NUFIMI-519681 format. One line per 10 residues: number of its first residue (from 1); their letters; for each residue x, y, z of N, C-alpha, C, O, CB. Coordinates in pm, whole numbers. Glycine has a CB too. Example, Ala and Ser with C-alpha at 12.3 -4.5 7.8 and 13.67 -1.06 7.14 Angstrom:
<gugus>
1) AS) 1319 -569 780 1230 -450 780 1320 -330 780 1424 -332 846 1131 -447 905; 1285 -225 708 1367 -106 714 1290 3 787 1341 114 804 1408 -60 572
</gugus>
This chain:
<gugus>
1) XXXXXXXXXX) 3014 54 -1249 3058 148 -1352 3027 92 -1493 2979 162 -1582 3210 177 -1337; 3058 -38 -1508 3033 -101 -1637 2884 -100 -1670 2846 -75 -1785 3087 -245 -1637; 2801 -126 -1571 2655 -123 -1593 2608 19 -1629 2519 35 -1713 2579 -172 -1467; 2667 119 -1568 2631 258 -1595 2663 295 -1739 2581 356 -1808 2706 353 -1499; 2782 258 -1786 2823 288 -1924 2738 210 -2025 2708 258 -2135 2972 256 -1944; 2700 87 -1985 2616 7 -2074 2479 72 -2094 2425 72 -2205 2597 -134 -2016; 2426 128 -1987 2298 197 -1999 2307 320 -2091 2215 348 -2168 2247 240 -1861; 2419 392 -2080 2438 509 -2166 2446 466 -2312 2385 527 -2400 2567 586 -2127; 2521 358 -2338 2535 308 -2474 2400 265 -2532 2366 298 -2645 2634 190 -2478; 2323 189 -2451 2193 143 -2498 2099 260 -2524 2021 258 -2620 2131 47 -2397
11) XXXXXXXXXX) 2105 363 -2439 2019 480 -2458 2050 553 -2588 1960 589 -2663 2034 576 -2342; 2181 574 -2614 2219 642 -2738 2188 556 -2860 2139 606 -2961 2369 676 -2735; 2215 425 -2851 2193 334 -2963 2045 327 -3001 2010 338 -3119 2244 193 -2929; 1957 309 -2901 1813 300 -2931 1760 432 -2986 1671 432 -3070 1735 261 -2805; 1815 545 -2939 1772 674 -2993 1811 687 -3140 1733 737 -3221 1833 789 -2912; 1932 641 -3174 1977 647 -3312 1895 555 -3401 1863 589 -3515 2124 611 -3322; 1861 436 -3348 1777 344 -3425 1640 406 -3450 1586 395 -3560 1761 209 -3351; 1584 472 -3348 1453 535 -3364 1455 653 -3458 1355 684 -3523 1401 579 -3230; 1571 719 -3467 1583 837 -3553 1636 802 -3691 1662 892 -3772 1673 939 -3488; 1652 672 -3719 1710 632 -3847 1629 683 -3964 1685 738 -4059 1721 480 -3855
21) XXXXXXXXXX) 1497 666 -3959 1411 714 -4068 1416 866 -4076 1417 923 -4185 1265 667 -4047; 1420 933 -3960 1427 1079 -3959 1553 1128 -4027 1548 1220 -4109 1421 1132 -3816; 1669 1066 -3995 1795 1107 -4056 1793 1081 -4206 1847 1159 -4284 1913 1034 -3990; 1731 970 -4247 1723 937 -4389 1640 1042 -4464 1675 1082 -4575 1662 798 -4409; 1530 1085 -4402 1443 1183 -4467 1506 1321 -4474 1466 1403 -4557 1311 1190 -4394; 1605 1349 -4388 1673 1478 -4392 1746 1499 -4524 1768 1613 -4566 1771 1489 -4277; 1782 1392 -4589 1855 1400 -4716 1763 1400 -4837 1809 1414 -4950 1952 1285 -4726; 1633 1384 -4814 1536 1379 -4924 1476 1518 -4947 1474 1601 -4856 1424 1276 -4893; 1426 1544 -5070 1359 1673 -5096 1236 1690 -5008 1172 1592 -4969 1318 1683 -5245; 1203 1812 -4976 1089 1841 -4890 958 1802 -4959 939 1829 -5078 1087 1990 -4850
31) XXXXXXXXXX) 869 1739 -4883 737 1701 -4937 625 1777 -4866 507 1754 -4893 715 1550 -4923; 663 1866 -4777 563 1941 -4701 513 2060 -4782 594 2135 -4837 620 1988 -4566; 383 2078 -4790 323 2194 -4857 275 2292 -4752 204 2254 -4658 206 2150 -4951; 313 2417 -4767 274 2519 -4670 132 2565 -4700 108 2677 -4745 373 2639 -4674; 38 2475 -4672 -103 2504 -4697 -151 2611 -4598 -109 2606 -4482 -190 2374 -4683; -235 2708 -4638 -298 2721 -4770 -222 2809 -4868 -274 2841 -4975 -436 2775 -4755; -98 2850 -4833 -23 2936 -4923 29 2860 -5045 29 2912 -5156 94 3000 -4849; 72 2737 -5023 126 2655 -5131 24 2549 -5169 -8 2461 -5090 260 2589 -5090; -29 2559 -5291 -130 2465 -5338 -83 2393 -5463 -164 2352 -5546 -262 2537 -5365; 46 2378 -5476 99 2310 -5594 59 2165 -5598 68 2101 -5703 249 2322 -5600
41) XXXXXXXXXX) 14 2110 -5483 -27 1970 -5480 -147 1946 -5572 -172 1832 -5612 -61 1928 -5338; -221 2052 -5606 -338 2035 -5691 -301 1990 -5831 -383 1933 -5902 -417 2165 -5697; -176 2016 -5872 -135 1979 -6006 -58 1847 -6009 -20 1801 -6117 -50 2089 -6066; -34 1786 -5895 46 1664 -5893 -37 1545 -5941 -159 1541 -5923 100 1638 -5752; 30 1448 -6000 -37 1333 -6059 -85 1232 -5957 -164 1143 -5989 54 1266 -6156; -38 1245 -5831 -79 1147 -5732 -213 1181 -5668 -260 1109 -5580 28 1134 -5625; -275 1291 -5711 -408 1325 -5660 -510 1235 -5729 -516 1229 -5852 -441 1478 -5685; -590 1167 -5651 -689 1077 -5709 -800 1155 -5778 -834 1267 -5737 -748 986 -5601; -856 1097 -5881 -964 1163 -5956 -1088 1175 -5867 -1128 1079 -5800 -998 1084 -6085; -1148 1294 -5867 -1267 1317 -5787 -1384 1246 -5854 -1410 1271 -5972 -1296 1470 -5771
51) XXXXXXXXXX) -1455 1160 -5785 -1564 1083 -5849 -1682 1172 -5884 -1710 1271 -5816 -1610 970 -5758; -1752 1135 -5990 -1872 1205 -6031 -1977 1195 -5921 -2003 1087 -5868 -1926 1148 -6164; -2036 1308 -5886 -2136 1308 -5780 -2081 1345 -5644 -2155 1343 -5545 -2200 1176 -5772; -1952 1379 -5637 -1894 1423 -5509 -1967 1549 -5461 -1998 1637 -5540 -1741 1451 -5525; -1993 1557 -5333 -2064 1671 -5276 -1964 1778 -5233 -1915 1778 -5120 -2151 1627 -5157; -1937 1870 -5324 -1844 1978 -5295 -1919 2107 -5266 -2025 2106 -5204 -1749 1999 -5412; -1862 2218 -5310 -1920 2349 -5284 -2051 2367 -5359 -2062 2330 -5476 -1821 2460 -5322; -2149 2425 -5293 -2278 2451 -5355 -2267 2568 -5453 -2196 2666 -5429 -2385 2481 -5248; -2337 2555 -5563 -2341 2661 -5664 -2482 2670 -5720 -2547 2568 -5744 -2238 2634 -5778; -2529 2792 -5740 -2662 2813 -5796 -2651 2881 -5932 -2595 2990 -5944 -2749 2898 -5701
61) XXXXXXXXXX) -2703 2816 -6033 -2712 2875 -6167 -2833 2968 -6163 -2944 2930 -6201 -2726 2765 -6282; -2808 3090 -6118 -2914 3179 -6074 -3013 3213 -6185 -3130 3241 -6157 -2855 3305 -6020; -2970 3212 -6311 -3060 3245 -6421 -3175 3145 -6433 -3281 3178 -6487 -2982 3251 -6553; -3154 3024 -6384 -3257 2921 -6393 -3329 2898 -6261 -3411 2807 -6250 -3196 2792 -6441; -3298 2980 -6161 -3364 2964 -6030 -3502 3029 -6035 -3515 3144 -6076 -3277 3028 -5917; -3604 2956 -5992 -3742 3008 -5996 -3788 3062 -5861 -3903 3103 -5846 -3838 2899 -6043; -3699 3061 -5760 -3733 3118 -5630 -3838 3041 -5553 -3915 3100 -5478 -3780 3256 -5649; -3841 2910 -5569 -3945 2830 -5502 -3918 2809 -5354 -4009 2775 -5278 -3957 2694 -5570; -3793 2831 -5311 -3750 2819 -5171 -3752 2676 -5116 -3744 2657 -4995 -3837 2906 -5085; -3764 2577 -5203 -3763 2440 -5155 -3630 2404 -5090 -3626 2332 -4990 -3793 2344 -5270
71) XXXXXXXXXX) -3521 2455 -5147 -3389 2427 -5090 -3374 2489 -4952 -3316 2428 -4862 -3279 2477 -5183; -3425 2611 -4936 -3418 2678 -4806 -3499 2603 -4701 -3455 2591 -4587 -3468 2823 -4817; -3615 2553 -4739 -3702 2486 -4643 -3647 2350 -4601 -3665 2308 -4486 -3840 2469 -4702; -3580 2280 -4693 -3535 2145 -4660 -3398 2143 -4592 -3359 2041 -4535 -3531 2060 -4784; -3325 2253 -4598 -3190 2256 -4542 -3195 2234 -4390 -3259 2313 -4320 -3121 2392 -4575; -3129 2131 -4338 -3137 2103 -4194 -3056 2197 -4108 -3075 2200 -3986 -3092 1963 -4168; -2965 2276 -4167 -2881 2366 -4087 -2904 2513 -4122 -2832 2600 -4073 -2735 2331 -4107; -3004 2540 -4206 -3039 2678 -4243 -2920 2756 -4299 -2895 2870 -4259 -3094 2752 -4121; -2849 2696 -4391 -2735 2766 -4451 -2775 2843 -4577 -2692 2914 -4634 -2624 2669 -4485; -2901 2831 -4620 -2950 2899 -4740 -3051 3006 -4701 -3146 2978 -4627 -3013 2798 -4840
81) XXXXXXXXXX) -3030 3127 -4749 -3121 3238 -4721 -3172 3297 -4852 -3093 3338 -4937 -3051 3347 -4635; -3305 3302 -4867 -3365 3349 -4992 -3469 3455 -4962 -3549 3440 -4870 -3428 3231 -5071; -3467 3562 -5040 -3571 3665 -5033 -3620 3692 -5174 -3540 3716 -5265 -3517 3797 -4965; -3754 3688 -5193 -3810 3703 -5327 -3925 3803 -5328 -3982 3837 -5224 -3857 3568 -5380; -3958 3848 -5448 -4077 3928 -5472 -4153 3863 -5588 -4096 3838 -5695 -4041 4079 -5503; -4281 3837 -5566 -4358 3771 -5670 -4409 3872 -5771 -4449 3983 -5736 -4474 3693 -5611; -4408 3832 -5896 -4461 3916 -6002 -4613 3923 -5995 -4676 3835 -5934 -4416 3863 -6140; -4674 4025 -6055 -4821 4028 -6062 -4874 3904 -6131 -4806 3845 -6215 -4869 4154 -6137; -4994 3864 -6095 -5053 3742 -6147 -5057 3743 -6300 -5099 3841 -6362 -5194 3723 -6091; -5014 3634 -6357 -5015 3620 -6502 -4886 3663 -6570 -4869 3639 -6689 -5127 3698 -6558
91) XXXXXXXXXX) -4793 3729 -6495 -4668 3774 -6557 -4558 3672 -6530 -4563 3596 -6433 -4628 3913 -6503; -4458 3672 -6617 -4342 3586 -6600 -4221 3656 -6660 -4235 3737 -6752 -4364 3447 -6667; -4105 3625 -6609 -3982 3686 -6658 -3928 3608 -6778 -3912 3663 -6887 -3876 3692 -6547; -3901 3482 -6757 -3852 3394 -6862 -3870 3250 -6813 -3920 3228 -6703 -3702 3424 -6899; -3829 3156 -6893 -3833 3015 -6853 -3693 2966 -6823 -3596 3009 -6886 -3899 2929 -6963; -3684 2876 -6728 -3554 2813 -6699 -3514 2724 -6816 -3596 2694 -6903 -3560 2731 -6567; -3391 2683 -6818 -3341 2599 -6927 -3361 2451 -6895 -3373 2412 -6779 -3193 2628 -6954; -3364 2372 -6999 -3367 2226 -6982 -3232 2178 -6930 -3127 2236 -6960 -3403 2155 -7115; -3236 2072 -6853 -3113 2000 -6817 -3127 1861 -6878 -3212 1781 -6837 -3092 1993 -6658; -3041 1832 -6976 -3048 1706 -7047 -2944 1611 -6988 -2824 1634 -7002 -3024 1726 -7200
101) XXXXXXXXXX) -2990 1505 -6923 -2900 1405 -6865 -2877 1294 -6968 -2971 1233 -7018 -2959 1347 -6733; -2750 1271 -6998 -2714 1166 -7092 -2682 1036 -7018 -2656 1037 -6898 -2595 1210 -7177; -2684 928 -7090 -2663 797 -7029 -2519 776 -6984 -2492 685 -6906 -2702 689 -7126; -2426 858 -7034 -2287 847 -6989 -2260 929 -6864 -2145 952 -6827 -2193 891 -7100; -2369 975 -6798 -2365 1048 -6670 -2314 1191 -6687 -2275 1254 -6589 -2276 974 -6572; -2314 1243 -6810 -2288 1384 -6831 -2420 1454 -6853 -2524 1390 -6870 -2192 1406 -6952; -2417 1587 -6853 -2540 1663 -6871 -2513 1787 -6954 -2402 1839 -6957 -2602 1700 -6736; -2617 1834 -7020 -2610 1955 -7103 -2722 2049 -7057 -2838 2009 -7049 -2623 1921 -7256; -2685 2173 -7029 -2783 2273 -6988 -2811 2364 -7108 -2720 2429 -7160 -2732 2356 -6865; -2936 2367 -7150 -2974 2449 -7265 -3119 2427 -7302 -3190 2351 -7236 -2884 2419 -7385
111) XXXXXXXXXX) -3163 2493 -7405 -3301 2480 -7451 -3310 2379 -7565 -3239 2389 -7666 -3356 2617 -7496; -3398 2282 -7548 -3421 2184 -7653 -3511 2247 -7759 -3617 2301 -7729 -3485 2054 -7597; -3467 2239 -7883 -3549 2291 -7993 -3656 2188 -8027 -3627 2073 -8060 -3460 2323 -8118; -3780 2232 -8019 -3891 2140 -8045 -3944 2080 -7917 -3940 2145 -7812 -3848 2029 -8141; -3992 1957 -7924 -4054 1893 -7809 -3949 1860 -7703 -3837 1817 -7734 -4128 1765 -7852; -3987 1880 -7575 -3896 1849 -7466 -3882 1699 -7444 -3788 1654 -7380 -3942 1916 -7338; -3977 1622 -7498 -3969 1476 -7491 -3945 1425 -7633 -4041 1399 -7707 -4099 1414 -7428; -3818 1411 -7671 -3787 1375 -7811 -3836 1235 -7845 -3839 1145 -7761 -3637 1384 -7836; -3874 1220 -7970 -3919 1090 -8019 -3800 998 -8039 -3688 1045 -8058 -3998 1106 -8152; -3821 866 -8036 -3711 772 -8057 -3649 788 -8195 -3714 827 -8291 -3760 628 -8039
121) XXXXXXXXXX) -3520 756 -8200 -3445 756 -8327 -3448 892 -8396 -3461 900 -8518 -3501 650 -8420; -3434 997 -8317 -3428 1131 -8374 -3306 1204 -8318 -3252 1167 -8214 -3559 1211 -8343; -3265 1308 -8388 -3156 1392 -8341 -3213 1509 -8261 -3309 1574 -8305 -3069 1444 -8461; -3157 1536 -8147 -3205 1643 -8060 -3105 1757 -8063 -2985 1738 -8042 -3226 1592 -7913; -3155 1877 -8090 -3070 1997 -8094 -3091 2078 -7969 -3205 2109 -7931 -3100 2083 -8220; -2981 2113 -7903 -2985 2188 -7777 -2910 2318 -7794 -2794 2317 -7838 -2926 2105 -7659; -2973 2430 -7760 -2911 2562 -7767 -2870 2603 -7627 -2956 2624 -7541 -3008 2667 -7830; -2741 2616 -7601 -2691 2650 -7468 -2697 2801 -7446 -2722 2878 -7539 -2548 2599 -7449; -2674 2842 -7321 -2682 2984 -7288 -2573 3066 -7354 -2591 3185 -7380 -2676 3003 -7139; -2459 3003 -7382 -2351 3076 -7450 -2360 3062 -7602 -2260 3077 -7673 -2215 3024 -7401
131) XXXXXXXXXX) -2482 3034 -7651 -2511 3030 -7795 -2437 2920 -7870 -2407 2935 -7988 -2477 3163 -7857; -2409 2810 -7802 -2355 2693 -7869 -2470 2600 -7905 -2568 2590 -7832 -2249 2621 -7780; -2457 2532 -8017 -2557 2435 -8059 -2499 2295 -8045 -2396 2263 -8105 -2603 2461 -8205; -2567 2213 -7966 -2521 2076 -7942 -2627 1980 -7994 -2746 1996 -7966 -2493 2052 -7789; -2584 1882 -8070 -2676 1782 -8124 -2643 1645 -8064 -2528 1602 -8064 -2668 1777 -8280; -2745 1579 -8013 -2728 1444 -7958 -2840 1355 -8009 -2948 1403 -8045 -2725 1447 -7801; -2816 1227 -8011 -2919 1131 -8051 -3012 1106 -7933 -2968 1102 -7818 -2856 998 -8101; -3139 1088 -7962 -3236 1067 -7855 -3204 942 -7773 -3240 934 -7656 -3377 1057 -7913; -3137 842 -7834 -3103 720 -7762 -2998 744 -7654 -2983 664 -7562 -3053 614 -7860; -2924 856 -7665 -2820 887 -7567 -2877 957 -7444 -2807 971 -7343 -2714 974 -7630
141) XXXXXXXXXX) -3003 1001 -7451 -3062 1079 -7343 -3127 987 -7240 -3205 899 -7273 -3166 1178 -7398; -3092 1011 -7113 -3152 934 -7003 -3281 1000 -6957 -3384 933 -6945 -3053 921 -6885; -3277 1129 -6932 -3398 1203 -6896 -3376 1352 -6916 -3262 1397 -6927 -3440 1174 -6751; -3486 1427 -6920 -3480 1571 -6945 -3559 1643 -6836 -3672 1606 -6804 -3537 1606 -7086; -3498 1747 -6778 -3567 1832 -6682 -3642 1940 -6759 -3581 2017 -6833 -3467 1895 -6579; -3772 1945 -6743 -3853 2039 -6819 -3833 2182 -6772 -3793 2207 -6658 -4000 2001 -6809; -3861 2275 -6862 -3847 2417 -6830 -3958 2462 -6737 -4070 2412 -6743 -3847 2501 -6958; -3925 2559 -6649 -4021 2613 -6553 -4025 2765 -6566 -3922 2827 -6592 -3984 2571 -6407; -4143 2827 -6549 -4151 2973 -6559 -4090 3041 -6437 -4109 2996 -6324 -4296 3016 -6576; -4019 3150 -6460 -3962 3231 -6352 -4059 3344 -6322 -4078 3435 -6403 -3820 3287 -6391
151) XXXXXXXXXX) -4122 3339 -6204 -4224 3439 -6168 -4187 3514 -6040 -4270 3584 -5983 -4361 3371 -6150; -4061 3500 -5996 -4015 3570 -5876 -3891 3651 -5907 -3804 3608 -5982 -3987 3470 -5763; -3883 3771 -5847 -3757 3844 -5842 -3677 3788 -5725 -3732 3770 -5616 -3781 3998 -5828; -3551 3761 -5746 -3465 3713 -5638 -3386 3831 -5583 -3290 3877 -5644 -3368 3601 -5688; -3428 3881 -5467 -3356 3989 -5402 -3233 3937 -5327 -3134 4008 -5311 -3447 4064 -5306; -3241 3812 -5281 -3130 3753 -5206 -3129 3603 -5226 -3233 3536 -5220 -3142 3787 -5055; -3012 3551 -5250 -2990 3406 -5251 -2848 3384 -5200 -2752 3386 -5277 -3012 3342 -5396; -2836 3362 -5069 -2706 3346 -5006 -2690 3204 -4954 -2784 3144 -4902 -2688 3448 -4891; -2570 3151 -4968 -2535 3019 -4914 -2413 3035 -4824 -2308 3082 -4868 -2508 2915 -5028; -2428 2995 -4699 -2317 3000 -4603 -2252 2862 -4598 -2302 2772 -4531 -2366 3045 -4461
161) XXXXXXXXXX) -2140 2846 -4669 -2075 2717 -4675 -2007 2679 -4545 -1967 2564 -4527 -1975 2715 -4785; -1991 2774 -4452 -1934 2738 -4322 -2035 2661 -4237 -1997 2598 -4138 -1889 2864 -4247; -2162 2667 -4275 -2266 2593 -4203 -2307 2465 -4274 -2361 2373 -4212 -2387 2681 -4183; -2282 2459 -4404 -2329 2347 -4486 -2276 2214 -4433 -2158 2203 -4398 -2287 2365 -4632; -2363 2114 -4428 -2324 1979 -4384 -2313 1882 -4501 -2295 1762 -4480 -2424 1926 -4283; -2324 1932 -4625 -2300 1854 -4746 -2392 1732 -4758 -2351 1626 -4805 -2155 1809 -4749; -2514 1749 -4714 -2609 1637 -4724 -2666 1624 -4864 -2707 1515 -4903 -2722 1656 -4624; -2669 1734 -4942 -2718 1730 -5078 -2869 1732 -5091 -2921 1717 -5202 -2666 1610 -5144; -2942 1749 -4980 -3088 1749 -4988 -3140 1864 -5074 -3239 1849 -5146 -3149 1758 -4848; -3074 1978 -5066 -3120 2095 -5141 -3113 2072 -5291 -3200 2117 -5365 -3038 2219 -5103
171) XXXXXXXXXX) -3011 2001 -5336 -2998 1976 -5479 -3101 1874 -5527 -3141 1876 -5644 -2857 1927 -5512; -3144 1786 -5438 -3239 1683 -5477 -3379 1739 -5497 -3455 1688 -5580 -3242 1573 -5373; -3415 1843 -5422 -3552 1897 -5433 -3561 2010 -5535 -3671 2055 -5566 -3599 1947 -5298; -3448 2057 -5588 -3451 2169 -5682 -3522 2127 -5810 -3475 2037 -5879 -3306 2218 -5713; -3634 2191 -5845 -3712 2147 -5962 -3645 2177 -6096 -3676 2112 -6196 -3847 2212 -5960; -3556 2273 -6100 -3488 2306 -6226 -3343 2256 -6228 -3274 2271 -6328 -3490 2458 -6248; -3299 2196 -6118 -3162 2146 -6104 -3059 2256 -6129 -2952 2231 -6184 -3138 2030 -6198; -3095 2378 -6089 -2999 2488 -6101 -2905 2491 -5981 -2798 2552 -5987 -3072 2622 -6114; -2944 2426 -5872 -2860 2419 -5753 -2781 2288 -5757 -2839 2180 -5754 -2945 2430 -5622; -2651 2300 -5764 -2566 2181 -5778 -2453 2187 -5677 -2428 2291 -5614 -2510 2171 -5923
181) XXXXXXXXXX) -2384 2075 -5661 -2264 2068 -5579 -2148 2033 -5670 -2149 1928 -5735 -2279 1964 -5461; -2049 2121 -5676 -1935 2098 -5764 -1862 1969 -5726 -1849 1935 -5609 -1838 2218 -5759; -1816 1899 -5829 -1743 1775 -5805 -1609 1775 -5879 -1562 1670 -5923 -1826 1655 -5847; -1548 1894 -5892 -1416 1901 -5953 -1319 1970 -5859 -1361 2045 -5770 -1421 1974 -6089; -1191 1946 -5878 -1089 1992 -5784 -1079 2143 -5779 -1062 2200 -5671 -955 1934 -5822; -1089 2210 -5894 -1065 2354 -5897 -1180 2435 -5836 -1156 2539 -5775 -1044 2399 -6040; -1304 2387 -5851 -1419 2464 -5803 -1481 2410 -5674 -1521 2487 -5587 -1524 2467 -5910; -1488 2279 -5663 -1571 2224 -5557 -1500 2166 -5438 -1565 2134 -5338 -1654 2124 -5612; -1369 2150 -5444 -1298 2084 -5336 -1221 2185 -5252 -1219 2176 -5129 -1204 1978 -5391; -1158 2279 -5317 -1065 2368 -5249 -1117 2512 -5249 -1112 2580 -5352 -927 2362 -5315
191) XXXXXXXXXX) -1166 2557 -5136 -1211 2696 -5125 -1192 2746 -4982 -1278 2818 -4930 -1359 2710 -5168; -1082 2709 -4920 -1054 2751 -4783 -1022 2900 -4778 -982 2959 -4878 -936 2669 -4724; -1041 2959 -4661 -1017 3101 -4642 -989 3127 -4495 -1023 3046 -4409 -1138 3185 -4691; -927 3242 -4467 -897 3278 -4330 -1015 3349 -4264 -1023 3355 -4141 -773 3367 -4324; -1105 3402 -4344 -1220 3477 -4293 -1348 3400 -4322 -1378 3370 -4438 -1226 3619 -4357; -1423 3366 -4219 -1544 3285 -4237 -1650 3358 -4318 -1734 3295 -4382 -1602 3246 -4101; -1647 3491 -4316 -1746 3564 -4395 -1724 3545 -4545 -1815 3567 -4625 -1742 3713 -4360; -1602 3505 -4584 -1575 3480 -4724 -1641 3351 -4773 -1643 3324 -4893 -1426 3474 -4749; -1694 3272 -4679 -1763 3148 -4715 -1912 3170 -4737 -1985 3074 -4762 -1742 3044 -4607; -1956 3294 -4729 -2095 3327 -4760 -2100 3371 -4906 -2047 3476 -4942 -2152 3439 -4665
201) XXXXXXXXXX) -2163 3292 -4989 -2167 3318 -5133 -2302 3379 -5170 -2407 3324 -5139 -2143 3188 -5213; -2296 3493 -5238 -2416 3566 -5278 -2438 3544 -5428 -2353 3577 -5510 -2403 3719 -5245; -2554 3488 -5461 -2582 3452 -5600 -2683 3545 -5667 -2693 3547 -5790 -2632 3312 -5606; -2758 3620 -5590 -2861 3707 -5649 -2796 3810 -5741 -2691 3866 -5710 -2943 3777 -5539; -2860 3834 -5856 -2812 3931 -5954 -2926 4025 -5990 -3000 3998 -6084 -2756 3860 -6081; -2941 4135 -5918 -3050 4228 -5950 -3045 4281 -6092 -3148 4316 -6150 -3047 4345 -5854; -2923 4286 -6150 -2910 4340 -6286 -2981 4252 -6389 -3008 4298 -6500 -2764 4354 -6323; -3011 4127 -6354 -3082 4039 -6449 -3222 4091 -6478 -3276 4066 -6586 -3090 3897 -6393; -3281 4162 -6383 -3420 4202 -6396 -3436 4346 -6445 -3547 4395 -6461 -3491 4186 -6264; -3324 4413 -6469 -3331 4551 -6514 -3376 4555 -6659 -3322 4485 -6744 -3195 4622 -6497
211) XXXXXXXXXX) -3475 4638 -6686 -3523 4655 -6823 -3432 4753 -6896 -3387 4851 -6837 -3670 4704 -6824; -3406 4729 -7023 -3321 4823 -7099 -3386 4960 -7110 -3508 4972 -7129 -3293 4767 -7239; -3305 5063 -7098 -3355 5200 -7107 -3390 5233 -7252 -3352 5161 -7345 -3251 5301 -7053; -3464 5343 -7268 -3503 5384 -7403 -3381 5415 -7489 -3379 5386 -7608 -3595 5506 -7397; -3276 5477 -7423 -3157 5513 -7498 -3087 5389 -7551 -3046 5384 -7667 -3062 5594 -7410; -3072 5286 -7464 -3003 5165 -7508 -3084 5093 -7615 -3027 5034 -7707 -2976 5071 -7389; -3217 5098 -7603 -3302 5034 -7704 -3287 5104 -7838 -3278 5039 -7942 -3449 5035 -7661; -3284 5237 -7835 -3267 5312 -7959 -3131 5285 -8021 -3119 5275 -8143 -3286 5460 -7934; -3026 5273 -7934 -2893 5249 -7986 -2885 5113 -8053 -2822 5098 -8158 -2791 5258 -7875; -2950 5012 -7991 -2952 4880 -8052 -3025 4881 -8185 -2983 4816 -8281 -3017 4779 -7957
221) XXX) -3135 4957 -8191 -3212 4965 -8316 -3129 5033 -8426 -3137 4997 -8543 -3345 5040 -8294; -3051 5134 -8385 -2971 5205 -8482 -2860 5117 -8538 -2826 5126 -8656 -2912 5330 -8420; -2804 5030 -8450 -2699 4939 -8497 -2756 4838 -8597 -2683 4754 -8648 -2632 4865 -8379
</gugus>
């Protein structure tokens, strides 16, 4: 009888010892986030800084895409789908923008005023797409991506992120560096969804190639 009661005591005692941390945590505030509904963890200070160059969600700066299809051809999982129409020989739509890489590992996307290869000890003026003017010293520039002519209509440029393996090969072969992988928390890390079709991102913008009508041209002239 004494041995039987001893076994009961040891069983209860060891269970309480094992549950000691559990009982202690019952009195603490909840730390569980009901992901993906609760994303307040994104604002907490204990989130480590995302390093520069992290391979996050793919994004195409479509205005600077020349439709060369190099990214589609090199993709090992075929997550990129491109359909283009070539312009008649000798025609072009516009030129892509320069990508100016600075020595502090930042970059500026815009058109360099004057020579694309700035001379030493000179100030370089860059006009961005949102009409901002940025001036930097030539000594701060690491390298410049030259402008390329856009001679293709992009009917389709889709990226299926549910297939992407984040190898980054597509960004390395892009001649205009318009295809990038986001490396920030808000855009490139968190984009989960319940529907896999929501992970197919469509970048083509047919409206970019629409010519202004006569009415809109006349209205602009009148203004």
